[in-house]
N, C-alpha and C positions, 0 to 999 in steps of 0.2 A: 692683779691690783686692778681694783675701779677707781681709784684716785690719783689725780698729779701726786706727781713724787718731786719734791724740791729736788733742786739740782747744786750740789756744791759748787763754789768758785774758786775752784782750784785746778791747775794746768794738769794734763797727762804728763808725766814726766819720762825724760830720755836718760842713759847715760851719760849722755853729753851735756844735758839740762841739772845734774845732778855732783853731790863731791861725798866724800866722807864715808859715814855708814849706807846712806842710800845709796850711793853709787856703786859698792862693794856689793850689796846685796842685787841691785839688776845687774851688774857685770857677772855673777855668779848663775843667775839666772839664766841670761845669755849662754854662760859657757853650758851649762846642765841640759837646759830644753832646747838651745837650736835660737831663741827668741825672746824677748820679754812680754810675756802676756800682759795685755793691757790691764787685767786688775791689779798686776803688780804696779802696774806705773803710775796707777793711781792710788794703791795703796800706800806706797813708799811716800808721799806728800806726808806721813807721820810714821817714821821708819818703825816706830813699836808696834804699830798694827802691823807692818808688814813682818818682823821680825817672828811677831806671837801668833800670826796665821801660819807661818812654814815652819815653827816649830811646833806648832800643836797638830797641824797635818801630819807632818815624819813621825811624830809618836804616835799618832793615832795608827798611821801605815804601819809602823815597825815594832812596835810594843804594845799595839791592841792585841785584843782575844777574837778579831772577826779574821775571817779569810777575804782576800780579794773581792769576790764576788760579794762577797756580805758587806764589805766596806762601801761599794758602789750603792747597794741597795740603802743603805743608811743614809749617805750623803745625796743621793738623788730624792730619798723620801723628804729629808729634811728641806733642800732645796725647791723640791715641788711646792711643799708646803708655803716655805716662804715668798713663792713665785720669783725666785731669781731666774730669769733669761740665762742668762753668762753663766751663770754653775751648771745648769741643767743641761747646757750643749756642751760644757767642759767633762762636765761627769760622764756624760752619756758616752764623748768620746775614747773616753779613758776606759769607761764600763765595756766598748765594742772591742777595742783593740788592744786593750791592755792586762784588764782584768779578766777579759771571758766571760761575762755575763751572757746568758742564752739569749738570744734576739726575743723570745718571745716575752722572758721576763724585762728584760729595755725597755720593751714595746710600752709592757702593762706600767711600768713605772712611771713611764715619760706622759702614757694617758690618765692617768689617775685610775686603771682598772686592777680587780684583784689580780692577784701572782697566780701562775699557774703551780705552783710549787707553795706548800703550807707552810712551809718552814720559813720560807724566805717572806712568805704575806704577814706572817706573824712578825718577823723583823721591823720589815716595812710600816707595820700597824705600828709597832711599837714607838718605833722613831718617830711618827707624826704624832702619837700621845702625846709622848715626852714633850716633843717644841709646841705643841698644841698647848699644855698644861703648864710649860714653863717649868717642868721637872718636878711636875706632883701628881703622877699616876696614881690611880686608885689601886688598894690591893687585889683586886680583880683583875686588873688592868696587867699588872706585874704576876700576877699568876698565870696566867692565860701565856704570856710573855713564854715564863719557865715551863710551863708545860710543852710548849713548843720544844723544848731544849737549850733554850739560852741558859743563863744565870747570873748572877747580881753583880758578875763583873762585868759582864756583857751590858748590863742596863747602866754602872759606871763608862762603859768605855763610849755609849751613846750619847752621856753628857759631855766628853772630850769633842767627839763630832759636832755636836750642837755649837759647841764656843766655837770652833772653828768655822761651822757654816755660818754663823751669825756674826763672825769679820768680813768673812767674804761676800753672805749675802748683801747685808745690810752696806758695805761698800758700795757692790755694786749697783745699789737702788739709787743711792745719793749720787753715784757718779753719772748714773745712766749708761755703764759701760760697755762699750762696744766688743761685739763678740769676735774673738781674733779668727784671723782665715783657716788657723789648723781645727778650729772646732765648727765653723760657719754650717759643714753638710752636716752638722746637728742640732741645727737653730731650733730652737724652743718657744715657743709662745705662749705664755701665761693664762690668756685667753679663750686659748684651744682646750 
């Protein structure tokens, strides 16, 4: 991103600084992840943002039509297009440690290069097209995506991923969210 991004004047929350639904969500994150991600600590300033993000994220992961590797390809393609340094770091770590994305695929996604796997490249390209076109691909673009073995259901699941990443990417932009220590070894620079 080439222009300066405004910063919201809201505090990064903690379990101690919150109450009610906000506190419950942060406590749940602490229990399940072992820490409260900085992104969640910012999102919870509007509990509906965090709750919507978490629900959409969980549904994309558990009810969607993509494999774990494909899920990361989608999330990383969208986050790269949106220039979200936080999500690029977080999803790079998840891709490497949890989803087992091949190292050459992850490196290509992070660098914006063609992926060494044609099917995953078609997926990354279509996720980017859907993001850039605001959900308005051409018939030819959709046909190319389907020719790679994907379906209309896959295209619809990309819409869900875009919604989830819009919440996280945009929140991280306006908060200038600091990358958590857990993701620091996967730090990413949008200008690179």
